[in-house]
N, C-alpha and C positions, 0 to 999 in steps of 0.2 A: 670819468676822465677819458677813457678809451673812445667813447662815442664822440666826444667833442673833438678829439684828434682826428678821427676818421672824417667827420663832417668838415673840419677845416681843410684837410687834405683834398677832399672832393671840391671845395670852393676854390682852392688854389689851382687845381688842375683845370677847372672850367675857365678861370681868368687867364691862365697861361695859354690856353688854346685860343682865347679871344685875342690876345696880344701877339700871337704868332704872325698875324698879318702885318703888324708893325715891323717885326723882325725881318720878314720877307721883303718888305719895302726897302729896308736898310741894306740888306744883302744885294738886292737887285741894283740899287743905286751904286753901291760900292763896286760891283763887278762891271757895270757900265763905265764907271769912272776909271778903273785901272786899264780898260781896254782903249782908252784915249791915246795911250802911247803908240798904238798902231797908226793913228792919224798923224801924230808928230812925236818924235822921241822925247821932246822936252816936257810933255805932259806926264809928269810922274807924281803920284799922290800916295802918301803913306797912310797906313791904317790908323796910325795915331792921330793924324790931322783929320781924317774922316770921322773918327769917333768923337773928337772935340766938337765938330759941327753937328754931329748926330745928337749928342747930349745937350748942345745949346738949343737945338730944335725941340727937344723934349721939354726943357725948362720954359721955353716961350709958349708952349701949347696951353691953351685955355683948359682949365679943370672942368670936369663934368661929373655929375652924380652917376649917370648911366655909363656902362662900359662901351656900348656901340658908338655913340657920338665921340667919345674920347679916342677910340681907336681910329675912327675916320679923321679926326682933327690931327692926331699924331702923324698919320700917314701923309696928310696934305702938308703939314708943317715941315716934316722931314724932307719931303720932295722939293718944296720951295727953298728951304734953307740950303740944302746940298746944291741944288741947281744954281742958286745965286752965287754961292761960293765958287763953284766950278766955272760958271760963265764969266766971272770977273777976270779969270786968267786965260780965257780962250780967245784966239783970233776970231774975227766976225764970221769968216767962212766955216770955222770949225764949230761955232755955236749952233749953226744949222744942223750939222752932223749930230751933235750931242742931243739936240732937241728932237731930232727925227728918231734916233735910237731910243730915247726915253719914251716918245709917243708910241712907237711900234711895240716896245716891250709892254706898255700899259694896255695896248690893244690886245696883244697876245694873251695877257693875263686876265682879260675881260674887266679891267678896272675902267678903261675907257670903252664905251659901248659903241663901236663902229662896225657896221656890216661891211664885210669884204670877203672876197674869195681868195683862195691860194693863187689862182691865176692872175688876179688883179694885183696882189702884193708882189708876185714875181715880176710882172710887167713894170711896176713902180720902181722896184729895186734894181732891175737889170736892164731895162729899156731894150728889149730884143728888137731885132729888125727883120724885115723880109724884102730882099732885094730883087725878087724875080718879076716884079711889075714895074715897068718904066714910069718915071715921073713926068706927067704931062704938064706940071705947074712949075717947071724949072726956073721961070723968070722971078718968081717970088717965094717959092718954097724950096729950101735946100733938100738935096737928096736924102740926107740922113733923117730929116724930119718926115719925109715922104715914106721912107722905108719903115720907120718906127710906127707911123700911122697905119701902114698896111698890116703890121703885126697886131696893133691895138684893135683892129676890126675883128680879129679872131676872139677877143675877150667879150663875154656875154654882156650885153648892154651897149656896146659900141658898134654893132653891126650896121646901124643906119649911116655910119660915116662912109660906108662903101659907095 
């Protein structure tokens, strides 16, 4: 009887570790969601409503015999269910912010495999500029775009724009 209990405990621990990725997905989604109040104070979401949609996503997910396809399907379903629920209540301009936050977080966690450097991400998020070179194309290119382009040239892969 003791051996059966130990074997069962080992199996449960292995499965729990496998499903930890599903829990991490849920936590990531929830913390992105509650940060939306920074964008606009009216975006307030409760943990109770989040868990309702979280469990709906679990119920909708297809059953699999193997653990790995089930875990991947759960992550995808949770991501889409929560995204659709949240996007329904966002202004269009704020949907882009939420999508970007979600995408960047998935890139950071290596769930989305996109090659990027820290310098490229910094440029994308902050759009720094360099104003020490005068704009020779003032008739059709605004100064702000020219100054940003001068800073972009410093990022590897964009040197040929000089």
